[in-house]
N, C-alpha and C positions, 0 to 999 in steps of 0.2 A: 504494501500500501504506500503511495506516495504521501510524505508530510502532509496532515491535515489538521485543521483545526474545526472539528465538529461543534456547532452551537446550537445547543437543545432551549428553546425557549416555549413559555405559555405561561398559564396562570397557575396558581399554587393548587399542589393537589394531581396534577396532571401526570405525573411519574418521571420527571426529567432526571433526578436523582438514579431512580433504579433502575431507568432505561440507560443512563450513561453507564452505570456499572456492570450492564450487560454486554455494551459494546467494548468495554474493559476485558470482559472475560473472551470476548471472541478476536479481538485484536491487542497490541501492544499499544495502548493508548493510554497517555495520562489524564487523570480524573482532576479536574477544578469545579467542584461543585460550588455554587452560589453561596452555601451555607458554612463551608471551609472558610470563605473570605469573611461571611457576617459574623459566625461564632466569638472570635475574640472581643469582636466589640458588643455584641447581644448579651454575652454574660456578664458586662459590666450594668446592664440596666435591668428593669423589671419587665421579663418578657414574657406573657401569658399564651402566645398565639392567636390571641383575639384583640388584646387593646392596641390601637394604632401607636406606632414607635414614635419619637421625637423625630421631626422631619430633618433636623441637623444632622442625625446619625449618617443619613444618605451620604454626605461630602466625606465623611471619614470612612464609609465602606467603599467610595470610588476612589480613595488614597490607596486603600489596599489592592483593589483591583487593578489602577495604574501599575503599582511595583509588580503584580503577578504578569500584567501583559507586557512591562517592560522586560522582565525577566525572560518570558517566552521570546520575545523579539530579538534581545542582544545576550542571552547566557546559555540558554536552553540549549543542547545539543540540536544541530540542523535537522537530523533525522528522527526525532520526537514528533508524535501525534499527540493532541489534546483533545479532550471533549469538556465542553464549558457548559453550564446550565446557568440559566437566570429566569426571572420571570418579568416579561416585557409587555406592555400593552401600548394601545394608541392613546390611551387616557394620558398619559405622562409623556410630555415632549423631550425630555432628558431620555426615555428610552430609545428614542431613534439615531439620537448623537451618540448613545452608547452601543448599538448596536454596529452604527458605522466605526465606533472605535476598534472593535472587535473585529470587524472586516478591515481595516488598516493593518492591525495587527497581524493578521494572517498574510497578507501582502508584504508588508514590509519584512516579515521574515521568510517569506517564499514558499508559503504554506498554502494548499488548497481550503478554500473557506467554505464550508457545507452549513448553511444556516437550514436548522429543523425546526419548524412552527408545531407546537404538539397541540392538539384541539382535544375535546374531550366532551363527552354527553354531562348534561348538568348531573343528573341523577347518579350518576357514576364518580363525579367529582366530589359531590356531598358524601359520598360513603367512602372514598379514598382520603379525603382532605382530614377526619377526625381521627387518624389512624394514631394508636400511640406513639408509635416509631415516631411520629412527625412532632408530637409533644417534645420527645426527648431531645431531639435535634433542635430545638427551639424554633420551630417552622408554623406558620398559618395553621390554624387547626378551626377557625370559626367558620360554622356549618352554615351559615348564611353568605359566604364570600363565594360561592358558586354563583348564586343567584344573583349577586352584586356585579361579579366579574362578565355574567352573560350578558349584562346591558352595556359592556365595553366591547371592544375587540381585542383579541392578541395581536400583536404588531405583525403587520404583514410589511415585508420588505419586498422591494424591487429587485434583489439580487437573483441572477440567473440561474444559481446553485439551489436556492431555496426548496425545499419540500414541507408540504403541508401534511402531516399526519394523523390522522383520527386515532387515538388510542383507546378509545372506548372498550373496543372488544380484542385487544391484542394484548398478548404476555410482553411482559419486558423483552424476552429473548426474541420474540416474532419481531416486535420495535427495532431491537436492536439490527435485526439481519435485512429489514426493509430500509434502515439507513444506510448500513452498510454498502446495501445493492446498489441504492441511490447515488451514492459516492462513487461505488467503482464504475460508473458510467462518465465520469469526468477524470479519472485517470488514464 
């Protein structure tokens, strides 16, 4: 596989982390989950998975992401591939800027960029978002979030390599295989 940055994004509870782990089981890919970035800061706050976080926390999260992307661009071995996860939506204009930053990191590091937009049925999302594992990882667990999110839309890029994948009825391994097959068409 050509060095690649897979960027899995969608609303909370769509299975980004679980699918990313499955990709790493199938290929030699380094996982950079958004909560790997968030947890050092979230542990300094009161996080219950339901109460909105202070808005200024996202500036500090951005600083960590910048350091991670700089490391991918300038320090990581050229042959490494990565799978990154994030919750992005059209509701937040900064999310489009962030998407473009990750795309640029791929370009700067001469890695293929494969953005994967994950979508899910509301009822399935409601079932997944309240899992105990999500709570342990300081993730959103608000059962009302899927209906709130359904009123918005997951960020849709105009990137030519983007894949929109409905994961409602897919196992993580099935989703990972579909993503890898999609990426293979660009190698």
